[in-house]
C-alpha positions as CSV (number, residue, x, y, z in Angstrom):
1,M,-12.8,-20.6,-73.3
2,R,-16.3,-18.7,-74.0
3,R,-16.9,-18.7,-70.1
4,A,-13.4,-17.1,-69.7
5,L,-14.3,-14.7,-72.6
6,L,-17.6,-13.9,-71.0
7,I,-16.3,-13.1,-67.9
8,A,-13.5,-10.8,-69.1
9,L,-16.3,-8.9,-71.3
10,S,-18.6,-8.4,-68.2
11,A,-15.6,-6.8,-66.4
12,F,-14.9,-4.5,-69.2
13,L,-18.7,-3.5,-69.5
14,M,-18.8,-3.2,-65.6
15,P,-20.4,0.3,-64.7
16,S,-17.9,2.4,-62.7
17,S,-20.0,2.1,-59.7
18,L,-19.1,-1.2,-59.6
19,H,-15.3,-0.6,-59.5
20,A,-13.5,-1.0,-56.2
21,A,-14.1,2.0,-54.0
22,Q,-11.0,4.1,-53.5
23,V,-10.6,4.3,-49.7
24,S,-8.2,6.2,-47.7
25,V,-7.4,7.6,-44.2
26,R,-6.9,11.4,-44.0
27,G,-6.1,12.7,-40.8
28,A,-9.1,11.1,-38.2
29,E,-11.3,10.6,-41.3
30,I,-12.1,7.7,-43.6
31,V,-12.4,8.9,-46.9
32,V,-14.3,6.9,-49.9
33,D,-14.1,8.2,-53.2
34,G,-12.9,11.7,-52.0
35,K,-15.8,11.9,-49.4
36,P,-15.7,11.8,-45.6
37,F,-17.3,8.6,-44.6
38,I,-18.7,7.5,-41.2
39,P,-18.9,3.7,-40.8
40,N,-21.9,3.3,-38.8
41,G,-23.4,-0.1,-39.0
42,A,-23.5,-3.8,-37.5
43,S,-22.1,-7.3,-37.4
44,G,-24.2,-9.6,-39.2
45,E,-25.1,-11.7,-42.1
46,A,-28.7,-11.1,-43.3
47,R,-31.3,-8.6,-43.6
48,F,-29.3,-6.1,-44.8
49,S,-31.8,-3.9,-46.7
50,D,-33.3,-3.4,-43.3
51,L,-30.1,-2.3,-41.9
52,K,-29.4,0.0,-44.5
53,A,-32.9,1.7,-43.9
54,L,-31.7,2.5,-40.5
55,G,-28.9,4.8,-41.9
56,A,-26.2,2.1,-41.7
57,T,-23.2,2.4,-43.9
58,V,-21.3,-0.7,-43.2
59,V,-21.3,-4.3,-42.0
60,R,-18.6,-6.1,-40.2
61,T,-17.5,-9.6,-40.4
62,Y,-14.7,-11.4,-38.0
63,G,-13.4,-13.8,-40.1
64,Q,-15.8,-16.2,-42.2
65,E,-15.6,-16.4,-45.8
66,P,-16.8,-13.0,-47.1
67,G,-18.1,-13.7,-50.5
68,E,-21.7,-13.9,-50.3
69,I,-21.6,-11.1,-47.5
70,L,-19.8,-8.7,-50.0
71,D,-22.2,-9.5,-53.0
72,A,-25.3,-8.9,-50.3
73,A,-23.9,-5.7,-49.0
74,Q,-23.2,-4.5,-52.7
75,R,-26.9,-4.9,-53.2
76,A,-28.2,-3.3,-50.3
77,G,-25.9,-0.1,-50.7
78,L,-23.4,-1.0,-47.6
79,K,-19.4,-1.3,-47.5
80,V,-17.9,-4.3,-45.8
81,I,-15.3,-4.1,-42.9
82,V,-14.0,-7.7,-43.8
83,G,-12.5,-9.2,-40.9
84,F,-9.8,-11.9,-40.8
85,W,-9.4,-13.9,-37.6
86,L,-6.2,-14.0,-36.1
87,G,-5.6,-16.7,-33.7
88,H,-6.0,-16.1,-30.1
89,P,-3.0,-17.1,-27.8
90,R,-5.7,-18.0,-24.9
91,L,-7.2,-20.5,-27.4
92,G,-3.7,-21.9,-27.9
93,F,-2.3,-20.3,-30.9
94,D,1.5,-19.6,-30.6
95,Y,3.2,-16.8,-32.4
96,A,6.6,-18.2,-31.9
97,N,5.3,-21.1,-34.1
98,R,6.4,-19.8,-37.3
99,T,5.0,-22.6,-39.4
100,A,1.4,-21.9,-37.9
101,V,2.0,-18.0,-38.4
102,T,3.1,-18.8,-42.1
103,Q,0.1,-20.6,-42.5
104,Q,-2.4,-17.9,-41.3
105,L,-0.8,-15.4,-43.3
106,E,-1.1,-17.5,-46.4
107,T,-4.7,-17.8,-45.6
108,L,-5.0,-13.7,-45.1
109,R,-3.2,-13.4,-48.6
110,H,-5.7,-15.5,-50.5
111,M,-8.5,-13.7,-49.1
112,V,-6.9,-10.1,-49.8
113,E,-6.1,-11.4,-53.3
114,R,-9.7,-12.7,-54.1
115,Y,-11.3,-9.8,-52.7
116,R,-9.5,-6.7,-53.2
117,T,-11.5,-5.5,-56.0
118,H,-14.8,-6.0,-54.6
119,P,-16.8,-2.8,-55.0
120,A,-18.1,-3.4,-51.4
121,L,-15.0,-3.8,-49.6
122,L,-14.3,-0.9,-47.2
123,M,-11.2,-2.0,-45.4
124,W,-9.6,-5.1,-43.8
125,G,-10.1,-5.9,-40.1
126,I,-7.0,-7.6,-38.8
127,G,-8.1,-9.7,-35.9
128,N,-10.5,-9.0,-33.2
129,E,-9.6,-9.0,-29.3
130,V,-6.4,-11.1,-30.0
131,E,-5.1,-9.6,-26.8
132,V,-8.0,-10.6,-24.7
133,D,-7.4,-12.6,-21.4
134,L,-3.7,-12.1,-21.7
135,S,-1.5,-10.2,-19.1
136,P,0.8,-7.3,-20.5
137,E,3.7,-9.5,-20.8
138,E,1.7,-12.1,-22.6
139,A,0.1,-9.6,-25.1
140,M,3.5,-8.4,-26.3
141,A,3.6,-11.2,-28.8
142,V,0.2,-10.0,-30.2
143,W,1.2,-6.6,-31.5
144,P,4.0,-7.3,-33.8
145,A,1.8,-10.4,-35.2
146,I,-1.1,-7.5,-36.0
147,E,1.8,-5.7,-37.5
148,E,2.9,-8.5,-39.9
149,A,-0.5,-9.3,-40.9
150,A,-1.6,-5.8,-41.8
151,K,1.6,-5.1,-43.4
152,L,0.9,-8.1,-45.7
153,A,-2.4,-6.7,-46.6
154,K,-1.2,-3.3,-47.0
155,T,1.5,-4.7,-49.3
156,L,-1.2,-6.8,-51.5
157,D,-3.8,-4.0,-51.4
158,G,-3.0,-0.3,-51.4
159,Q,-6.5,0.9,-52.0
160,H,-8.0,-0.2,-48.4
161,P,-7.1,0.7,-45.0
162,T,-6.6,-1.8,-42.2
163,M,-8.1,-1.6,-38.7
164,A,-7.3,-3.5,-35.5
165,A,-10.4,-4.3,-33.0
166,L,-9.2,-4.3,-29.7
167,A,-11.1,-5.5,-26.3
168,E,-11.6,-2.0,-24.8
169,V,-8.7,0.8,-25.3
170,G,-7.6,0.6,-21.7
171,Q,-4.9,3.1,-20.8
172,D,-2.2,2.1,-23.3
173,K,-3.6,-0.2,-26.3
174,A,-3.9,2.4,-28.9
175,A,-0.4,3.6,-27.9
176,L,0.8,-0.1,-28.1
177,I,-0.8,-0.6,-31.7
178,K,0.9,3.0,-32.7
179,R,4.2,1.8,-31.4
180,H,4.2,-1.8,-32.6
181,A,1.7,-2.1,-35.5
182,P,2.3,1.2,-37.8
183,S,0.6,-0.5,-40.5
184,I,-2.9,-0.3,-38.7
185,D,-4.7,2.8,-39.8
186,V,-7.9,2.4,-38.2
187,I,-8.4,1.7,-34.1
188,G,-11.6,-0.2,-33.6
189,I,-12.5,-0.5,-29.7
190,N,-15.1,-3.0,-28.5
191,G,-16.6,-1.7,-25.6
192,Y,-19.9,-2.1,-23.3
193,G,-21.1,0.2,-20.9
194,D,-20.4,3.7,-20.0
195,G,-16.7,3.2,-21.0
196,L,-17.8,4.0,-24.4
197,L,-18.6,7.6,-23.2
198,T,-14.7,7.9,-23.3
199,S,-13.2,5.3,-25.3
200,A,-12.1,7.4,-28.4
201,K,-10.9,10.2,-26.1
202,R,-8.7,7.8,-24.3
203,A,-7.3,6.9,-27.3
204,R,-6.4,10.3,-28.4
205,A,-4.8,10.8,-25.0
206,Q,-2.7,7.9,-26.1
207,G,-1.6,9.4,-29.2
208,W,-3.6,7.9,-31.5
209,T,-4.3,10.6,-34.5
210,G,-5.9,7.9,-37.0
211,P,-9.5,7.1,-37.1
212,V,-11.4,5.7,-34.4
213,M,-14.6,3.1,-34.6
214,L,-16.3,1.8,-31.9
215,T,-16.4,-1.9,-33.5
216,E,-18.6,-3.6,-31.2
217,M,-20.8,-1.6,-28.8
218,G,-23.6,-2.5,-26.5
219,A,-25.5,-1.1,-23.3
220,Q,-23.5,-3.3,-20.9
221,G,-21.2,-6.3,-20.7
222,H,-22.1,-9.3,-18.6
223,W,-18.8,-9.1,-16.8
224,D,-19.4,-5.7,-15.5
225,A,-23.1,-6.3,-14.6
226,P,-24.5,-6.5,-11.3
227,T,-25.1,-10.0,-9.7
228,A,-27.4,-12.0,-8.0
229,P,-26.3,-13.4,-4.7
230,W,-25.3,-16.6,-6.4
231,G,-23.1,-14.8,-9.3
232,A,-25.8,-14.6,-11.9
233,P,-25.3,-11.6,-14.0
234,L,-28.5,-9.3,-13.9
235,E,-29.3,-8.4,-17.7
236,P,-31.0,-4.8,-18.5
237,T,-34.4,-5.2,-20.2
238,S,-34.3,-4.0,-23.9
239,S,-35.8,-0.8,-23.0
240,Q,-32.9,0.0,-20.6
241,K,-30.4,-1.2,-23.1
242,A,-32.0,1.2,-25.6
243,D,-31.7,4.2,-23.2
244,R,-28.0,3.5,-22.6
245,V,-27.3,2.9,-26.3
246,R,-29.0,6.3,-27.0
247,R,-26.2,8.1,-24.9
248,Y,-23.5,6.0,-26.4
249,L,-24.8,6.4,-30.0
250,L,-25.2,10.4,-29.6
251,T,-21.7,10.5,-28.0
252,A,-20.1,8.6,-31.1
253,K,-22.1,10.7,-33.6
254,Q,-20.9,14.2,-32.2
255,A,-17.3,13.1,-32.3
256,G,-17.5,11.9,-35.8
257,V,-16.9,8.5,-34.6
258,G,-18.4,5.3,-36.4
259,A,-20.4,2.9,-34.2
260,I,-21.3,-0.8,-34.7
261,P,-24.0,-1.9,-32.3
262,F,-23.6,-5.8,-31.5
263,L,-25.4,-7.9,-32.7
264,W,-27.5,-7.4,-35.8
265,G,-29.0,-11.0,-35.3
266,H,-29.2,-13.4,-32.1
267,K,-27.0,-15.2,-30.2
268,Q,-26.7,-17.2,-27.1
269,E,-24.2,-15.3,-24.6
270,V,-24.9,-15.9,-21.1
271,T,-28.6,-15.4,-22.4
272,P,-30.2,-15.7,-25.7
273,T,-31.0,-12.2,-25.5
274,W,-28.1,-10.3,-23.8
275,Y,-26.6,-9.2,-27.1
276,S,-29.2,-9.9,-29.8
277,L,-30.9,-7.0,-31.5
278,L,-33.1,-9.2,-33.3
279,L,-34.9,-12.1,-32.1
280,P,-35.0,-15.7,-33.5
281,T,-38.5,-15.2,-35.0
282,G,-37.2,-12.1,-36.8
283,E,-38.8,-9.0,-34.3
284,W,-36.5,-6.2,-33.6
285,T,-35.9,-4.7,-30.7
286,E,-35.8,-0.8,-29.2
287,T,-32.4,-0.4,-29.7
288,V,-32.8,-0.8,-33.6
289,E,-35.5,1.9,-33.1
290,V,-32.8,4.0,-31.5
291,M,-30.1,3.4,-34.3
292,A,-32.6,4.7,-36.8
293,A,-33.3,7.5,-34.7
294,I,-29.6,8.5,-34.4
295,W,-28.4,8.0,-38.1
296,G,-31.5,9.4,-39.7
297,G,-33.1,6.2,-41.0
298,T,-36.1,4.0,-40.6
299,P,-36.4,1.0,-38.5
300,P,-38.0,-2.1,-39.6
301,G,-41.4,-1.4,-38.9
302,G,-41.3,2.1,-40.4
303,T,-43.5,4.2,-38.1
304,N,-44.2,1.2,-35.9
305,H,-42.8,1.8,-32.6
306,A,-41.3,-1.1,-30.4
307,P,-42.8,-2.4,-27.1
308,R,-41.5,-0.6,-23.9
309,I,-41.0,-2.5,-20.4
310,L,-41.4,-0.2,-17.9
311,A,-40.8,-2.6,-14.9
312,L,-39.8,-6.2,-14.7
313,T,-39.7,-7.4,-10.8
314,L,-39.7,-10.6,-8.8
315,A,-43.1,-10.4,-6.5
316,G,-41.8,-13.5,-4.6
317,P,-38.2,-14.8,-3.4
318,S,-35.5,-14.9,-5.7
319,R,-34.7,-18.4,-4.0
320,F,-37.1,-20.8,-2.7
321,A,-37.3,-24.4,-2.0
322,A,-38.3,-27.1,-4.7
323,D,-42.0,-27.4,-3.3
324,G,-42.4,-23.7,-3.5
325,D,-43.0,-21.1,-5.7
326,T,-42.4,-17.3,-7.0
327,H,-44.1,-14.8,-8.5
328,V,-43.1,-12.2,-11.5
329,R,-44.6,-9.2,-12.3
330,I,-44.3,-6.8,-15.4
331,A,-45.6,-3.5,-16.5
332,A,-45.2,-2.9,-20.4
333,T,-46.8,-0.5,-22.7
334,D,-46.6,0.1,-26.5
335,P,-46.3,3.9,-27.8
336,D,-48.6,3.2,-30.8
337,G,-51.2,2.0,-28.6
338,D,-51.0,-1.8,-30.0
339,S,-52.3,-4.6,-28.5
340,L,-49.4,-6.7,-26.6
341,K,-48.8,-10.6,-26.6
342,V,-46.6,-11.4,-23.6
343,E,-44.9,-14.7,-23.5
344,W,-43.0,-16.4,-20.6
345,Q,-40.1,-19.0,-20.5
346,V,-38.1,-20.5,-18.2
347,M,-34.5,-21.7,-18.9
348,A,-31.6,-23.2,-17.0
349,E,-28.7,-20.8,-16.1
350,T,-26.0,-21.1,-18.4
351,T,-23.0,-22.9,-16.9
352,V,-20.7,-21.7,-19.5
353,R,-18.9,-18.5,-19.2
354,S,-17.3,-17.9,-22.2
355,V,-14.7,-15.3,-23.1
356,G,-14.6,-13.2,-25.8
357,G,-17.9,-14.1,-27.3
358,D,-16.8,-17.9,-27.7
359,P,-19.6,-20.4,-28.6
360,E,-22.1,-21.4,-26.1
361,P,-24.7,-24.0,-26.0
362,V,-28.4,-22.8,-25.5
363,P,-29.4,-24.0,-22.1
364,P,-32.7,-26.2,-21.8
365,S,-36.1,-24.6,-21.2
366,F,-38.6,-26.0,-18.6
367,P,-42.1,-25.2,-20.1
368,E,-43.7,-27.2,-16.9
369,A,-42.3,-24.6,-14.7
370,I,-45.1,-21.9,-16.1
371,H,-48.1,-21.5,-14.2
372,E,-50.8,-19.0,-14.6
373,P,-49.3,-16.9,-17.1
374,H,-50.9,-13.5,-18.2
375,P,-50.1,-10.1,-19.3
376,D,-49.0,-9.0,-16.0
377,G,-47.1,-11.6,-14.6
378,V,-46.8,-15.1,-14.1
379,R,-46.2,-17.9,-11.2
380,I,-42.9,-20.2,-11.5
381,A,-43.2,-23.7,-9.7
382,G,-42.5,-27.4,-10.1
383,L,-38.6,-27.3,-10.9
384,P,-36.0,-29.3,-9.3
385,P,-33.1,-27.6,-7.3
386,G,-30.8,-25.7,-9.4
387,R,-30.3,-22.2,-11.1
388,Y,-32.7,-20.7,-13.7
389,R,-34.1,-17.5,-15.4
390,V,-37.4,-16.4,-16.3
391,F,-37.7,-14.5,-19.6
392,V,-40.4,-12.4,-21.1
393,T,-41.2,-11.6,-24.5
394,V,-43.5,-8.9,-25.5
395,R,-44.6,-8.4,-29.0
396,D,-46.7,-5.9,-30.6
397,G,-47.6,-8.2,-33.6
398,R,-46.1,-5.8,-36.1
399,G,-42.7,-7.0,-36.1
400,A,-41.0,-5.4,-32.7
401,A,-40.6,-7.1,-29.3
402,A,-39.3,-6.1,-25.8
403,T,-37.6,-8.8,-23.9
404,G,-36.2,-9.1,-20.1
405,N,-35.6,-11.9,-18.0
406,L,-34.6,-12.4,-14.0
407,P,-32.4,-15.2,-12.3
408,F,-33.6,-17.2,-9.6
409,E,-32.4,-20.1,-7.7
410,V,-34.5,-23.3,-6.5
411,L,-33.0,-24.8,-3.3
């Protein structure tokens, strides 16, 4: 009784700044408390103060319990796109199974009812790439399912828009959402590479007139990357990624389109560095610096700049016998003149090729393969036949780092 009275009293005394924001869609704009709002930010669960300092305004989730994230975002001054995970047919979810669909909708109902008044809530993200890896015919079951979920969210909460995140926009996905899911207010486009330069325009060309967001974005998807002769995708260095993302963020800014570089954290997907903006040890990479520059903020290191990798090359063969070796050469620099620490690592090439960001195990490391490491290069030898990558991490000792890797094969 006393606890309930205290809760009621605290709600009554809550300052207006902690009340749920009034969020709406006005033409192609997202409007928060009567003012246009550009949702720039990232997907992640930590270091929100650093993210806010970059000039970010939002955090995006995918379907996890959002309570702690909403609270942390509120403390940092960020809004949250609260994602609800819709089952993927490619993973076995059957939208013809009404029992399964009803259970999924009930889970959504509980989430919306619980968090619809949270002051950090910006909008509801209804699904993420639900249509991925499906034929156009198979995907036809997905669009009405997105509509059913979005309609439920809007019925329960008329104060926050709904968004659907698509795996690229293609030539017709925005049109399909408009036709089959009219309760979706915002189109989210997950894209990697130069398609980001035209994705918003292509959505408009399909007849989409509402807000557009780049809900995931990065320098290059591994599925589009050039490959080694044995099929291993070639990952750009962190400096090459930053150069590309700079173009994409500038294009989005000029178009008034919000952008969410992926990932504010780190994960294994092809490699531990391909989509990671942060290292497991906490250092930030050059793309984070680019985000701050475009958004008018400050990177975690303040005026400190991340190291740059000017060149990373094999000075020996990319395929060699088990009793042979190869050499790697690196040229790196630091804009601030900081002394750089160069670290080398060899890992097995992943044997898992996940789809849509599915979880992957981290491949094993082979420290015994590292010989004569120094700041300009390393010799690789002593490995059994197999496929591997040599990774380099360049740290400035002030919280920033550069990364790169090269695949090779032992015969």
